[in-house]
N, C-alpha and C positions, 0 to 999 in steps of 0.2 A: 504494499499500499504506499509505503514512504517513496518507492521509486514513481508510481504513478503521479502522486500529489507533485512532486519536483517537475516531472515531464510537463504536467498540466501548467503549473506556473510558468515554466520557461517557454512553452509554446504559446500561452496567451500574452506574455509579456512581448516575445519576439513578434507575434502577429500586431499587436498595438503599436509598438515602436516602429516596425516597419511600415507600417500604415501612416504614421505621422512623418518618418522619414521620406516616404515617397512624396507626400505634399510637399515637405521642404525641398526636394530634388526637383520637382515641377516648377515651385514658386521661384526658387533661387537660381536654378542653372539655366543658362541661356542654351538655346538649340546649338548653337556652334560648340559649345563646351561639351555637350552630350554627344556630339557627333563624331568628336575624336576618341581614339582609343584611350588616350591618357585621361581626357576629361570624364569618360564613362568610368574609368577604373577609379578616379578620384572621387566622384560623387558616389557612385553605387558602393564602392568598396569601403569608403568612409562610413557610409550610413550602415552598411552590413557589419561592420567592425564594432561600431558603437551599440548596435541593436543586440547582436548577440553577446557582447561582453556584458550589457546590462541584463539581459535575459538570463544568462549563466550566473550572474550575481544573485538575482532574485531566486533562481531555482536552488542555488547552494544555501541561501538563507532560510528557504522552505524545508530542506533536508536537515532533518532533526537528528540529535543523538539518541541512541548510541549508534545508529546506522552510518551515520556521517564519518565516524572514527575509522572505518575501514576504506581505504583508498580506492579499491577497485569499485565497490559499490557507489561511494561518493561521486567518482567518475561517471558512472553509469547513469546516475540519477541527475547530475548537472549538466552533462554533455549530450544526454539523450534527446532532449528538447530541440536545442539547436541544430544537432546533427539531423533529426528528422526534418526540420524546416529546410535545410539546405538540399536534402535528397527530394523534398516535395517540389522546391523550385526548379531542380533539375528536371524532374518529371514533366512539369507544366511547360518548360522551356523545349524539351524534346518531343512533346506532343504538338507543338506548335509549328511543325514544319520543319524546314533546314536552320537549326539554330546556330548563332554564332557562339561557338563553345569558347574562343578566346576571351571574348568580353565577359562571358558568365564564370569562367574558371578562376580568374584572379579576384574578383570580389567574393566568390565563394571561399576562396582559400584564406582571405581577410576575415570572412565571417567565422571561420573556423578557429583561426589564430585569436580573435576576440573572444570567443567561448573558452578557450582554453586560458587566455589571460584572466577572464573572469574568474573561472574555477580556482587558479592559482592564487589570486588575489584574496578570495575569500579563505582559502586554506590558510595562507599566510597569516591573515588577520585572527583567524580563529586560533590557530596555533599559539600566537602570543597571548590571546584571551584565556585559552584552555589552561596554559602554564602558570598564569597568575591566579585564577580562579577554578581550581579542578573541580569536576562534577563528583559528586559523592559515590562511592562504590557501593553496589546492592549485592 
């Protein structure tokens, strides 16, 4: 159950943040910026990085002790939502005809880097918190 809650929190956060990020890209980026490879990577990759970093942080915060103390289970709980979102993006892109994989893969990689960075950030912060205030043993 702890995995499902973390996945749902991560997916919901990713969806909301990506929706807001898409609005920001549409409103702030010029068509000339988005027509170049570098501009598309900068705008979409930046939004993807921030969205998955935030979604991973929220999923990590939703993953409670004692399950979060196991590294593998914690990684699966935190990174499952963002990974599923990137896979869903790839499936939607592939279903739409002949996709431009070069423009998709760089922002997708940045999204995954953001998710891992969010997971490691919360692990580092919790490590210092748990060291100062250890949970009582049962």
